[in-house]
PyMOL Python script that loads the backbone (N, CA, C, O; Angstrom):
from pymol import cmd

cmd.read_pdbstr("""\
ATOM      1  N   UNK A   1     159.234 -39.763  47.896  1.00  0.00           N
ATOM      2  CA  UNK A   1     158.850 -38.978  46.746  1.00  0.00           C
ATOM      3  C   UNK A   1     159.075 -37.495  47.012  1.00  0.00           C
ATOM      4  O   UNK A   1     159.564 -36.767  46.148  1.00  0.00           O
ATOM      5  N   UNK A   2     158.714 -37.054  48.212  1.00  0.00           N
ATOM      6  CA  UNK A   2     158.877 -35.630  48.519  1.00  0.00           C
ATOM      7  C   UNK A   2     160.350 -35.262  48.538  1.00  0.00           C
ATOM      8  O   UNK A   2     160.728 -34.214  48.014  1.00  0.00           O
ATOM      9  N   UNK A   3     161.186 -36.100  49.129  1.00  0.00           N
ATOM     10  CA  UNK A   3     162.616 -35.831  49.171  1.00  0.00           C
ATOM     11  C   UNK A   3     163.207 -35.809  47.765  1.00  0.00           C
ATOM     12  O   UNK A   3     164.039 -34.953  47.461  1.00  0.00           O
ATOM     13  N   UNK A   4     162.795 -36.726  46.916  1.00  0.00           N
ATOM     14  CA  UNK A   4     163.289 -36.745  45.534  1.00  0.00           C
ATOM     15  C   UNK A   4     162.869 -35.469  44.809  1.00  0.00           C
ATOM     16  O   UNK A   4     163.656 -34.907  44.047  1.00  0.00           O
ATOM     17  N   UNK A   5     161.657 -35.010  45.032  1.00  0.00           N
ATOM     18  CA  UNK A   5     161.199 -33.775  44.405  1.00  0.00           C
ATOM     19  C   UNK A   5     161.972 -32.563  44.889  1.00  0.00           C
ATOM     20  O   UNK A   5     162.310 -31.687  44.093  1.00  0.00           O
ATOM     21  N   UNK A   6     162.258 -32.500  46.183  1.00  0.00           N
ATOM     22  CA  UNK A   6     163.036 -31.389  46.725  1.00  0.00           C
ATOM     23  C   UNK A   6     164.477 -31.403  46.197  1.00  0.00           C
ATOM     24  O   UNK A   6     165.036 -30.358  45.867  1.00  0.00           O
ATOM     25  N   UNK A   7     165.062 -32.592  46.122  1.00  0.00           N
ATOM     26  CA  UNK A   7     166.414 -32.692  45.575  1.00  0.00           C
ATOM     27  C   UNK A   7     166.456 -32.310  44.103  1.00  0.00           C
ATOM     28  O   UNK A   7     167.406 -31.666  43.658  1.00  0.00           O
ATOM     29  N   UNK A   8     165.447 -32.694  43.351  1.00  0.00           N
ATOM     30  CA  UNK A   8     165.385 -32.318  41.932  1.00  0.00           C
ATOM     31  C   UNK A   8     165.232 -30.814  41.768  1.00  0.00           C
ATOM     32  O   UNK A   8     165.848 -30.220  40.883  1.00  0.00           O
ATOM     33  N   UNK A   9     164.419 -30.196  42.611  1.00  0.00           N
ATOM     34  CA  UNK A   9     164.254 -28.738  42.548  1.00  0.00           C
ATOM     35  C   UNK A   9     165.561 -28.036  42.897  1.00  0.00           C
ATOM     36  O   UNK A   9     165.937 -27.069  42.234  1.00  0.00           O
ATOM     37  N   UNK A  10     166.257 -28.507  43.925  1.00  0.00           N
ATOM     38  CA  UNK A  10     167.541 -27.914  44.297  1.00  0.00           C
ATOM     39  C   UNK A  10     168.559 -28.064  43.170  1.00  0.00           C
ATOM     40  O   UNK A  10     169.242 -27.104  42.814  1.00  0.00           O
ATOM     41  N   UNK A  11     168.658 -29.264  42.613  1.00  0.00           N
ATOM     42  CA  UNK A  11     169.642 -29.521  41.569  1.00  0.00           C
ATOM     43  C   UNK A  11     169.386 -28.663  40.337  1.00  0.00           C
ATOM     44  O   UNK A  11     170.328 -28.121  39.759  1.00  0.00           O
ATOM     45  N   UNK A  12     168.147 -28.534  39.933  1.00  0.00           N
ATOM     46  CA  UNK A  12     167.860 -27.734  38.742  1.00  0.00           C
ATOM     47  C   UNK A  12     168.119 -26.257  38.989  1.00  0.00           C
ATOM     48  O   UNK A  12     168.626 -25.567  38.105  1.00  0.00           O
ATOM     49  N   UNK A  13     167.787 -25.766  40.156  1.00  0.00           N
ATOM     50  CA  UNK A  13     168.058 -24.361  40.482  1.00  0.00           C
ATOM     51  C   UNK A  13     169.554 -24.118  40.572  1.00  0.00           C
ATOM     52  O   UNK A  13     170.057 -23.128  40.042  1.00  0.00           O
ATOM     53  N   UNK A  14     170.265 -25.011  41.237  1.00  0.00           N
ATOM     54  CA  UNK A  14     171.715 -24.870  41.392  1.00  0.00           C
ATOM     55  C   UNK A  14     172.418 -24.903  40.050  1.00  0.00           C
ATOM     56  O   UNK A  14     173.263 -24.050  39.778  1.00  0.00           O
ATOM     57  N   UNK A  15     172.091 -25.863  39.209  1.00  0.00           N
ATOM     58  CA  UNK A  15     172.782 -25.981  37.926  1.00  0.00           C
ATOM     59  C   UNK A  15     172.465 -24.802  37.012  1.00  0.00           C
ATOM     60  O   UNK A  15     173.345 -24.316  36.301  1.00  0.00           O
ATOM     61  N   UNK A  16     171.241 -24.347  37.022  1.00  0.00           N
ATOM     62  CA  UNK A  16     170.878 -23.196  36.191  1.00  0.00           C
ATOM     63  C   UNK A  16     171.582 -21.929  36.622  1.00  0.00           C
ATOM     64  O   UNK A  16     172.065 -21.170  35.782  1.00  0.00           O
ATOM     65  N   UNK A  17     171.646 -21.690  37.921  1.00  0.00           N
ATOM     66  CA  UNK A  17     172.322 -20.501  38.438  1.00  0.00           C
ATOM     67  C   UNK A  17     173.822 -20.574  38.195  1.00  0.00           C
ATOM     68  O   UNK A  17     174.436 -19.577  37.815  1.00  0.00           O
ATOM     69  N   UNK A  18     174.412 -21.732  38.409  1.00  0.00           N
ATOM     70  CA  UNK A  18     175.848 -21.893  38.191  1.00  0.00           C
ATOM     71  C   UNK A  18     176.196 -21.712  36.714  1.00  0.00           C
ATOM     72  O   UNK A  18     177.178 -21.038  36.401  1.00  0.00           O
ATOM     73  N   UNK A  19     175.426 -22.291  35.808  1.00  0.00           N
ATOM     74  CA  UNK A  19     175.696 -22.140  34.381  1.00  0.00           C
ATOM     75  C   UNK A  19     175.545 -20.694  33.937  1.00  0.00           C
ATOM     76  O   UNK A  19     176.322 -20.220  33.108  1.00  0.00           O
ATOM     77  N   UNK A  20     174.565 -19.991  34.472  1.00  0.00           N
ATOM     78  CA  UNK A  20     174.395 -18.579  34.114  1.00  0.00           C
ATOM     79  C   UNK A  20     175.570 -17.753  34.629  1.00  0.00           C
ATOM     80  O   UNK A  20     176.059 -16.866  33.929  1.00  0.00           O
ATOM     81  N   UNK A  21     176.022 -18.036  35.842  1.00  0.00           N
ATOM     82  CA  UNK A  21     177.153 -17.301  36.406  1.00  0.00           C
ATOM     83  C   UNK A  21     178.417 -17.531  35.593  1.00  0.00           C
ATOM     84  O   UNK A  21     179.160 -16.590  35.311  1.00  0.00           O
ATOM     85  N   UNK A  22     178.659 -18.773  35.218  1.00  0.00           N
ATOM     86  CA  UNK A  22     179.830 -19.073  34.400  1.00  0.00           C
ATOM     87  C   UNK A  22     179.750 -18.352  33.062  1.00  0.00           C
ATOM     88  O   UNK A  22     180.751 -17.808  32.596  1.00  0.00           O
ATOM     89  N   UNK A  23     178.604 -18.339  32.451  1.00  0.00           N
ATOM     90  CA  UNK A  23     178.451 -17.667  31.159  1.00  0.00           C
ATOM     91  C   UNK A  23     178.683 -16.170  31.288  1.00  0.00           C
ATOM     92  O   UNK A  23     179.329 -15.571  30.428  1.00  0.00           O
ATOM     93  N   UNK A  24     178.169 -15.557  32.345  1.00  0.00           N
ATOM     94  CA  UNK A  24     178.387 -14.120  32.550  1.00  0.00           C
ATOM     95  C   UNK A  24     179.866 -13.813  32.736  1.00  0.00           C
ATOM     96  O   UNK A  24     180.388 -12.878  32.128  1.00  0.00           O
ATOM     97  N   UNK A  25     180.542 -14.590  33.568  1.00  0.00           N
ATOM     98  CA  UNK A  25     181.955 -14.331  33.842  1.00  0.00           C
ATOM     99  C   UNK A  25     182.792 -14.528  32.586  1.00  0.00           C
ATOM    100  O   UNK A  25     183.610 -13.671  32.251  1.00  0.00           O
ATOM    101  N   UNK A  26     182.602 -15.635  31.893  1.00  0.00           N
ATOM    102  CA  UNK A  26     183.448 -15.939  30.743  1.00  0.00           C
ATOM    103  C   UNK A  26     183.104 -15.049  29.551  1.00  0.00           C
ATOM    104  O   UNK A  26     183.999 -14.447  28.958  1.00  0.00           O
ATOM    105  N   UNK A  27     181.850 -14.956  29.196  1.00  0.00           N
ATOM    106  CA  UNK A  27     181.477 -14.198  27.997  1.00  0.00           C
ATOM    107  C   UNK A  27     181.543 -12.689  28.201  1.00  0.00           C
ATOM    108  O   UNK A  27     182.056 -11.972  27.342  1.00  0.00           O
ATOM    109  N   UNK A  28     181.034 -12.204  29.315  1.00  0.00           N
ATOM    110  CA  UNK A  28     180.914 -10.761  29.502  1.00  0.00           C
ATOM    111  C   UNK A  28     182.166 -10.109  30.077  1.00  0.00           C
ATOM    112  O   UNK A  28     182.371  -8.911  29.885  1.00  0.00           O
ATOM    113  N   UNK A  29     182.996 -10.854  30.766  1.00  0.00           N
ATOM    114  CA  UNK A  29     184.197 -10.251  31.346  1.00  0.00           C
ATOM    115  C   UNK A  29     185.449 -10.772  30.645  1.00  0.00           C
ATOM    116  O   UNK A  29     186.226  -9.989  30.098  1.00  0.00           O
ATOM    117  N   UNK A  30     185.647 -12.091  30.659  1.00  0.00           N
ATOM    118  CA  UNK A  30     186.895 -12.650  30.128  1.00  0.00           C
ATOM    119  C   UNK A  30     187.027 -12.426  28.625  1.00  0.00           C
ATOM    120  O   UNK A  30     188.043 -11.905  28.165  1.00  0.00           O
ATOM    121  N   UNK A  31     186.022 -12.810  27.867  1.00  0.00           N
ATOM    122  CA  UNK A  31     186.133 -12.683  26.411  1.00  0.00           C
ATOM    123  C   UNK A  31     186.012 -11.235  25.926  1.00  0.00           C
ATOM    124  O   UNK A  31     186.540 -10.894  24.868  1.00  0.00           O
ATOM    125  N   UNK A  32     185.342 -10.408  26.669  1.00  0.00           N
ATOM    126  CA  UNK A  32     185.148  -9.032  26.226  1.00  0.00           C
ATOM    127  C   UNK A  32     186.327  -8.135  26.597  1.00  0.00           C
ATOM    128  O   UNK A  32     186.741  -7.300  25.793  1.00  0.00           O
ATOM    129  N   UNK A  33     186.874  -8.296  27.806  1.00  0.00           N
ATOM    130  CA  UNK A  33     187.892  -7.363  28.280  1.00  0.00           C
ATOM    131  C   UNK A  33     189.284  -7.969  28.470  1.00  0.00           C
ATOM    132  O   UNK A  33     190.281  -7.268  28.299  1.00  0.00           O
ATOM    133  N   UNK A  34     189.373  -9.232  28.815  1.00  0.00           N
ATOM    134  CA  UNK A  34     190.669  -9.799  29.178  1.00  0.00           C
ATOM    135  C   UNK A  34     191.349 -10.477  27.989  1.00  0.00           C
ATOM    136  O   UNK A  34     192.501 -10.171  27.681  1.00  0.00           O
ATOM    137  N   UNK A  35     190.657 -11.384  27.325  1.00  0.00           N
ATOM    138  CA  UNK A  35     191.280 -12.131  26.233  1.00  0.00           C
ATOM    139  C   UNK A  35     190.264 -12.388  25.122  1.00  0.00           C
ATOM    140  O   UNK A  35     189.695 -13.478  25.054  1.00  0.00           O
ATOM    141  N   UNK A  36     190.027 -11.411  24.256  1.00  0.00           N
ATOM    142  CA  UNK A  36     189.029 -11.601  23.193  1.00  0.00           C
ATOM    143  C   UNK A  36     189.425 -12.659  22.154  1.00  0.00           C
ATOM    144  O   UNK A  36     188.566 -13.185  21.447  1.00  0.00           O
ATOM    145  N   UNK A  37     190.703 -12.965  22.061  1.00  0.00           N
ATOM    146  CA  UNK A  37     191.195 -13.925  21.062  1.00  0.00           C
ATOM    147  C   UNK A  37     191.433 -15.315  21.666  1.00  0.00           C
ATOM    148  O   UNK A  37     192.239 -16.081  21.138  1.00  0.00           O
ATOM    149  N   UNK A  38     190.756 -15.643  22.743  1.00  0.00           N
ATOM    150  CA  UNK A  38     190.980 -16.920  23.422  1.00  0.00           C
ATOM    151  C   UNK A  38     190.533 -18.094  22.561  1.00  0.00           C
ATOM    152  O   UNK A  38     189.544 -18.013  21.832  1.00  0.00           O
ATOM    153  N   UNK A  39     191.279 -19.178  22.662  1.00  0.00           N
ATOM    154  CA  UNK A  39     190.918 -20.398  21.942  1.00  0.00           C
ATOM    155  C   UNK A  39     189.783 -21.108  22.678  1.00  0.00           C
ATOM    156  O   UNK A  39     189.471 -20.794  23.827  1.00  0.00           O
ATOM    157  N   UNK A  40     189.181 -22.062  21.993  1.00  0.00           N
ATOM    158  CA  UNK A  40     188.081 -22.814  22.611  1.00  0.00           C
ATOM    159  C   UNK A  40     188.547 -23.584  23.847  1.00  0.00           C
ATOM    160  O   UNK A  40     187.807 -23.699  24.823  1.00  0.00           O
ATOM    161  N   UNK A  41     189.761 -24.105  23.806  1.00  0.00           N
ATOM    162  CA  UNK A  41     190.294 -24.836  24.958  1.00  0.00           C
ATOM    163  C   UNK A  41     190.457 -23.908  26.157  1.00  0.00           C
ATOM    164  O   UNK A  41     190.109 -24.271  27.280  1.00  0.00           O
ATOM    165  N   UNK A  42     190.987 -22.704  25.915  1.00  0.00           N
ATOM    166  CA  UNK A  42     191.166 -21.752  27.004  1.00  0.00           C
ATOM    167  C   UNK A  42     189.820 -21.296  27.560  1.00  0.00           C
ATOM    168  O   UNK A  42     189.683 -21.103  28.768  1.00  0.00           O
ATOM    169  N   UNK A  43     188.836 -21.126  26.697  1.00  0.00           N
ATOM    170  CA  UNK A  43     187.496 -20.746  27.141  1.00  0.00           C
ATOM    171  C   UNK A  43     186.896 -21.851  28.005  1.00  0.00           C
ATOM    172  O   UNK A  43     186.253 -21.580  29.019  1.00  0.00           O
ATOM    173  N   UNK A  44     187.112 -23.097  27.591  1.00  0.00           N
ATOM    174  CA  UNK A  44     186.596 -24.230  28.357  1.00  0.00           C
ATOM    175  C   UNK A  44     187.209 -24.271  29.752  1.00  0.00           C
ATOM    176  O   UNK A  44     186.498 -24.486  30.733  1.00  0.00           O
ATOM    177  N   UNK A  45     188.515 -24.069  29.849  1.00  0.00           N
ATOM    178  CA  UNK A  45     189.172 -24.076  31.150  1.00  0.00           C
ATOM    179  C   UNK A  45     188.738 -22.889  32.013  1.00  0.00           C
ATOM    180  O   UNK A  45     188.590 -23.027  33.227  1.00  0.00           O
ATOM    181  N   UNK A  46     188.538 -21.748  31.402  1.00  0.00           N
ATOM    182  CA  UNK A  46     188.042 -20.588  32.151  1.00  0.00           C
ATOM    183  C   UNK A  46     186.633 -20.853  32.679  1.00  0.00           C
ATOM    184  O   UNK A  46     186.297 -20.455  33.795  1.00  0.00           O
ATOM    185  N   UNK A  47     185.819 -21.518  31.880  1.00  0.00           N
ATOM    186  CA  UNK A  47     184.458 -21.863  32.302  1.00  0.00           C
ATOM    187  C   UNK A  47     184.491 -22.801  33.504  1.00  0.00           C
ATOM    188  O   UNK A  47     183.754 -22.599  34.470  1.00  0.00           O
ATOM    189  N   UNK A  48     185.326 -23.808  33.453  1.00  0.00           N
ATOM    190  CA  UNK A  48     185.470 -24.725  34.585  1.00  0.00           C
ATOM    191  C   UNK A  48     185.998 -23.985  35.813  1.00  0.00           C
ATOM    192  O   UNK A  48     185.486 -24.161  36.919  1.00  0.00           O
ATOM    193  N   UNK A  49     187.017 -23.164  35.615  1.00  0.00           N
ATOM    194  CA  UNK A  49     187.590 -22.410  36.727  1.00  0.00           C
ATOM    195  C   UNK A  49     186.581 -21.465  37.359  1.00  0.00           C
ATOM    196  O   UNK A  49     186.507 -21.354  38.583  1.00  0.00           O
ATOM    197  N   UNK A  50     185.804 -20.784  36.526  1.00  0.00           N
ATOM    198  CA  UNK A  50     184.784 -19.870  37.046  1.00  0.00           C
ATOM    199  C   UNK A  50     183.752 -20.646  37.868  1.00  0.00           C
ATOM    200  O   UNK A  50     183.305 -20.175  38.914  1.00  0.00           O
ATOM    201  N   UNK A  51     183.381 -21.818  37.399  1.00  0.00           N
ATOM    202  CA  UNK A  51     182.422 -22.635  38.146  1.00  0.00           C
ATOM    203  C   UNK A  51     182.963 -23.075  39.490  1.00  0.00           C
ATOM    204  O   UNK A  51     182.260 -23.018  40.500  1.00  0.00           O
ATOM    205  N   UNK A  52     184.212 -23.516  39.506  1.00  0.00           N
ATOM    206  CA  UNK A  52     184.815 -23.963  40.765  1.00  0.00           C
ATOM    207  C   UNK A  52     184.936 -22.801  41.742  1.00  0.00           C
ATOM    208  O   UNK A  52     184.644 -22.947  42.929  1.00  0.00           O
ATOM    209  N   UNK A  53     185.369 -21.641  41.238  1.00  0.00           N
ATOM    210  CA  UNK A  53     185.507 -20.467  42.109  1.00  0.00           C
ATOM    211  C   UNK A  53     184.151 -20.058  42.680  1.00  0.00           C
ATOM    212  O   UNK A  53     184.056 -19.734  43.863  1.00  0.00           O
ATOM    213  N   UNK A  54     183.111 -20.068  41.862  1.00  0.00           N
ATOM    214  CA  UNK A  54     181.788 -19.667  42.348  1.00  0.00           C
ATOM    215  C   UNK A  54     181.250 -20.652  43.383  1.00  0.00           C
ATOM    216  O   UNK A  54     180.606 -20.239  44.347  1.00  0.00           O
ATOM    217  N   UNK A  55     181.501 -21.931  43.201  1.00  0.00           N
ATOM    218  CA  UNK A  55     181.049 -22.925  44.180  1.00  0.00           C
ATOM    219  C   UNK A  55     181.800 -22.742  45.499  1.00  0.00           C
ATOM    220  O   UNK A  55     181.194 -22.824  46.568  1.00  0.00           O
ATOM    221  N   UNK A  56     183.104 -22.497  45.438  1.00  0.00           N
ATOM    222  CA  UNK A  56     183.891 -22.294  46.658  1.00  0.00           C
ATOM    223  C   UNK A  56     183.434 -21.033  47.391  1.00  0.00           C
ATOM    224  O   UNK A  56     183.284 -21.045  48.612  1.00  0.00           O
ATOM    225  N   UNK A  57     183.214 -19.950  46.651  1.00  0.00           N
ATOM    226  CA  UNK A  57     182.728 -18.713  47.275  1.00  0.00           C
ATOM    227  C   UNK A  57     181.359 -18.941  47.906  1.00  0.00           C
ATOM    228  O   UNK A  57     181.097 -18.458  49.008  1.00  0.00           O
ATOM    229  N   UNK A  58     180.497 -19.662  47.226  1.00  0.00           N
ATOM    230  CA  UNK A  58     179.160 -19.933  47.757  1.00  0.00           C
ATOM    231  C   UNK A  58     179.214 -20.765  49.036  1.00  0.00           C
ATOM    232  O   UNK A  58     178.495 -20.488  49.996  1.00  0.00           O
ATOM    233  N   UNK A  59     180.066 -21.781  49.041  1.00  0.00           N
ATOM    234  CA  UNK A  59     180.209 -22.609  50.243  1.00  0.00           C
ATOM    235  C   UNK A  59     180.751 -21.767  51.393  1.00  0.00           C
ATOM    236  O   UNK A  59     180.266 -21.862  52.520  1.00  0.00           O
ATOM    237  N   UNK A  60     181.758 -20.941  51.105  1.00  0.00           N
ATOM    238  CA  UNK A  60     182.344 -20.079  52.135  1.00  0.00           C
ATOM    239  C   UNK A  60     181.295 -19.139  52.712  1.00  0.00           C
ATOM    240  O   UNK A  60     181.192 -18.996  53.931  1.00  0.00           O
ATOM    241  N   UNK A  61     180.518 -18.498  51.849  1.00  0.00           N
ATOM    242  CA  UNK A  61     179.475 -17.588  52.328  1.00  0.00           C
ATOM    243  C   UNK A  61     178.405 -18.336  53.109  1.00  0.00           C
ATOM    244  O   UNK A  61     177.903 -17.831  54.114  1.00  0.00           O
ATOM    245  N   UNK A  62     178.052 -19.531  52.658  1.00  0.00           N
ATOM    246  CA  UNK A  62     177.043 -20.318  53.353  1.00  0.00           C
ATOM    247  C   UNK A  62     177.473 -20.781  54.728  1.00  0.00           C
ATOM    248  O   UNK A  62     176.647 -20.882  55.634  1.00  0.00           O
ATOM    249  N   UNK A  63     178.758 -21.063  54.897  1.00  0.00           N
ATOM    250  CA  UNK A  63     179.247 -21.513  56.194  1.00  0.00           C
ATOM    251  C   UNK A  63     179.276 -20.393  57.231  1.00  0.00           C
ATOM    252  O   UNK A  63     179.098 -20.647  58.422  1.00  0.00           O
ATOM    253  N   UNK A  64     179.499 -19.160  56.786  1.00  0.00           N
ATOM    254  CA  UNK A  64     179.648 -18.056  57.719  1.00  0.00           C
ATOM    255  C   UNK A  64     178.418 -17.168  57.839  1.00  0.00           C
ATOM    256  O   UNK A  64     178.447 -16.182  58.576  1.00  0.00           O
ATOM    257  N   UNK A  65     177.360 -17.487  57.147  1.00  0.00           N
ATOM    258  CA  UNK A  65     176.135 -16.689  57.239  1.00  0.00           C
ATOM    259  C   UNK A  65     175.277 -17.194  58.389  1.00  0.00           C
ATOM    260  O   UNK A  65     175.161 -18.398  58.616  1.00  0.00           O
ATOM    261  N   UNK A  66     174.679 -16.253  59.107  1.00  0.00           N
ATOM    262  CA  UNK A  66     173.769 -16.647  60.172  1.00  0.00           C
ATOM    263  C   UNK A  66     172.423 -17.071  59.612  1.00  0.00           C
ATOM    264  O   UNK A  66     171.821 -18.037  60.080  1.00  0.00           O
ATOM    265  N   UNK A  67     171.953 -16.337  58.599  1.00  0.00           N
ATOM    266  CA  UNK A  67     170.697 -16.689  57.943  1.00  0.00           C
ATOM    267  C   UNK A  67     170.701 -16.132  56.522  1.00  0.00           C
ATOM    268  O   UNK A  67     171.624 -15.423  56.121  1.00  0.00           O
ATOM    269  N   UNK A  68     169.670 -16.460  55.784  1.00  0.00           N
ATOM    270  CA  UNK A  68     169.584 -16.056  54.381  1.00  0.00           C
ATOM    271  C   UNK A  68     169.485 -14.537  54.259  1.00  0.00           C
ATOM    272  O   UNK A  68     169.989 -13.963  53.293  1.00  0.00           O
ATOM    273  N   UNK A  69     168.849 -13.886  55.215  1.00  0.00           N
ATOM    274  CA  UNK A  69     168.701 -12.437  55.169  1.00  0.00           C
ATOM    275  C   UNK A  69     170.055 -11.731  55.218  1.00  0.00           C
ATOM    276  O   UNK A  69     170.228 -10.703  54.563  1.00  0.00           O
ATOM    277  N   UNK A  70     171.016 -12.254  55.973  1.00  0.00           N
ATOM    278  CA  UNK A  70     172.356 -11.665  56.002  1.00  0.00           C
ATOM    279  C   UNK A  70     172.990 -11.683  54.620  1.00  0.00           C
ATOM    280  O   UNK A  70     173.553 -10.682  54.175  1.00  0.00           O
ATOM    281  N   UNK A  71     172.898 -12.820  53.944  1.00  0.00           N
ATOM    282  CA  UNK A  71     173.462 -12.918  52.600  1.00  0.00           C
ATOM    283  C   UNK A  71     172.743 -11.986  51.629  1.00  0.00           C
ATOM    284  O   UNK A  71     173.384 -11.323  50.813  1.00  0.00           O
ATOM    285  N   UNK A  72     171.444 -11.935  51.713  1.00  0.00           N
ATOM    286  CA  UNK A  72     170.666 -11.076  50.822  1.00  0.00           C
ATOM    287  C   UNK A  72     171.019  -9.611  51.040  1.00  0.00           C
ATOM    288  O   UNK A  72     171.177  -8.866  50.073  1.00  0.00           O
ATOM    289  N   UNK A  73     171.144  -9.191  52.285  1.00  0.00           N
ATOM    290  CA  UNK A  73     171.495  -7.804  52.575  1.00  0.00           C
ATOM    291  C   UNK A  73     172.896  -7.464  52.073  1.00  0.00           C
ATOM    292  O   UNK A  73     173.119  -6.359  51.579  1.00  0.00           O
ATOM    293  N   UNK A  74     173.834  -8.389  52.190  1.00  0.00           N
ATOM    294  CA  UNK A  74     175.184  -8.168  51.706  1.00  0.00           C
ATOM    295  C   UNK A  74     175.197  -8.035  50.187  1.00  0.00           C
ATOM    296  O   UNK A  74     175.845  -7.139  49.645  1.00  0.00           O
ATOM    297  N   UNK A  75     174.488  -8.918  49.508  1.00  0.00           N
ATOM    298  CA  UNK A  75     174.431  -8.876  48.043  1.00  0.00           C
ATOM    299  C   UNK A  75     173.738  -7.608  47.565  1.00  0.00           C
ATOM    300  O   UNK A  75     174.224  -6.945  46.649  1.00  0.00           O
ATOM    301  N   UNK A  76     172.615  -7.267  48.172  1.00  0.00           N
ATOM    302  CA  UNK A  76     171.875  -6.074  47.763  1.00  0.00           C
ATOM    303  C   UNK A  76     172.703  -4.814  48.004  1.00  0.00           C
ATOM    304  O   UNK A  76     172.746  -3.935  47.143  1.00  0.00           O
ATOM    305  N   UNK A  77     173.357  -4.712  49.153  1.00  0.00           N
ATOM    306  CA  UNK A  77     174.164  -3.521  49.422  1.00  0.00           C
ATOM    307  C   UNK A  77     175.362  -3.439  48.484  1.00  0.00           C
ATOM    308  O   UNK A  77     175.776  -2.340  48.115  1.00  0.00           O
ATOM    309  N   UNK A  78     175.921  -4.568  48.097  1.00  0.00           N
ATOM    310  CA  UNK A  78     177.039  -4.572  47.163  1.00  0.00           C
ATOM    311  C   UNK A  78     176.639  -4.190  45.747  1.00  0.00           C
ATOM    312  O   UNK A  78     177.431  -3.598  45.013  1.00  0.00           O
ATOM    313  N   UNK A  79     175.433  -4.521  45.367  1.00  0.00           N
ATOM    314  CA  UNK A  79     174.978  -4.247  44.001  1.00  0.00           C
ATOM    315  C   UNK A  79     174.107  -3.007  43.894  1.00  0.00           C
ATOM    316  O   UNK A  79     173.631  -2.685  42.806  1.00  0.00           O
ATOM    317  N   UNK A  80     173.890  -2.306  44.998  1.00  0.00           N
ATOM    318  CA  UNK A  80     172.976  -1.173  44.977  1.00  0.00           C
ATOM    319  C   UNK A  80     173.461  -0.041  44.074  1.00  0.00           C
ATOM    320  O   UNK A  80     172.659   0.618  43.412  1.00  0.00           O
ATOM    321  N   UNK A  81     174.769   0.180  44.050  1.00  0.00           N
ATOM    322  CA  UNK A  81     175.318   1.229  43.190  1.00  0.00           C
ATOM    323  C   UNK A  81     175.052   0.961  41.721  1.00  0.00           C
ATOM    324  O   UNK A  81     174.711   1.885  40.982  1.00  0.00           O
ATOM    325  N   UNK A  82     175.196  -0.258  41.287  1.00  0.00           N
ATOM    326  CA  UNK A  82     174.911  -0.609  39.895  1.00  0.00           C
ATOM    327  C   UNK A  82     173.430  -0.467  39.589  1.00  0.00           C
ATOM    328  O   UNK A  82     173.052  -0.062  38.490  1.00  0.00           O
ATOM    329  N   UNK A  83     172.604  -0.795  40.554  1.00  0.00           N
ATOM    330  CA  UNK A  83     171.149  -0.661  40.372  1.00  0.00           C
ATOM    331  C   UNK A  83     170.772   0.812  40.207  1.00  0.00           C
ATOM    332  O   UNK A  83     170.001   1.165  39.315  1.00  0.00           O
ATOM    333  N   UNK A  84     171.309   1.648  41.055  1.00  0.00           N
ATOM    334  CA  UNK A  84     170.985   3.078  40.985  1.00  0.00           C
ATOM    335  C   UNK A  84     171.515   3.676  39.677  1.00  0.00           C
ATOM    336  O   UNK A  84     170.828   4.472  39.036  1.00  0.00           O
ATOM    337  N   UNK A  85     172.730   3.296  39.285  1.00  0.00           N
ATOM    338  CA  UNK A  85     173.309   3.830  38.050  1.00  0.00           C
ATOM    339  C   UNK A  85     172.508   3.421  36.828  1.00  0.00           C
ATOM    340  O   UNK A  85     172.365   4.204  35.890  1.00  0.00           O
ATOM    341  N   UNK A  86     171.986   2.210  36.828  1.00  0.00           N
ATOM    342  CA  UNK A  86     171.226   1.752  35.657  1.00  0.00           C
ATOM    343  C   UNK A  86     169.833   2.392  35.596  1.00  0.00           C
ATOM    344  O   UNK A  86     169.229   2.459  34.525  1.00  0.00           O
ATOM    345  N   UNK A  87     169.330   2.855  36.726  1.00  0.00           N
ATOM    346  CA  UNK A  87     168.002   3.454  36.749  1.00  0.00           C
ATOM    347  C   UNK A  87     168.026   4.958  36.398  1.00  0.00           C
ATOM    348  O   UNK A  87     166.980   5.550  36.135  1.00  0.00           O
ATOM    349  N   UNK A  88     169.213   5.560  36.396  1.00  0.00           N
ATOM    350  CA  UNK A  88     169.312   7.007  36.110  1.00  0.00           C
ATOM    351  C   UNK A  88     169.260   7.310  34.625  1.00  0.00           C
ATOM    352  O   UNK A  88     169.331   8.474  34.230  1.00  0.00           O
TER     353      UNK A  88
END
""", "prot")
cmd.dss("prot")
cmd.show_as("cartoon", "prot")
cmd.util.cbc("prot")
cmd.orient("prot")
C-alpha cells in the first residue's frame, strides 16, 4: 500500500509538471513568437516534441547530478536574472 501511494504521488507530480511545461513551451513561446498561425496538427506534434525533449533533459540532468541541491542551485542561478527583473 505504501509503495502504491508513493508511486501514485510521483506519477501525479510528474504528469502535472510535464503538462505544465509543455503548455508553457507551446503556448507561450511557439504559438506567440515562432508560428502564431500553426494548425492543430502542428501544435499537437510540437506538444509531443516538447514533452519528449523535457523528459530527455530531465533524465540527463538526473544522471549527472550528485544530489538534489546541485540541481536546485543550477536552476536558481539560471533563473535569478528573471526573478530580479520581475521584482524591479
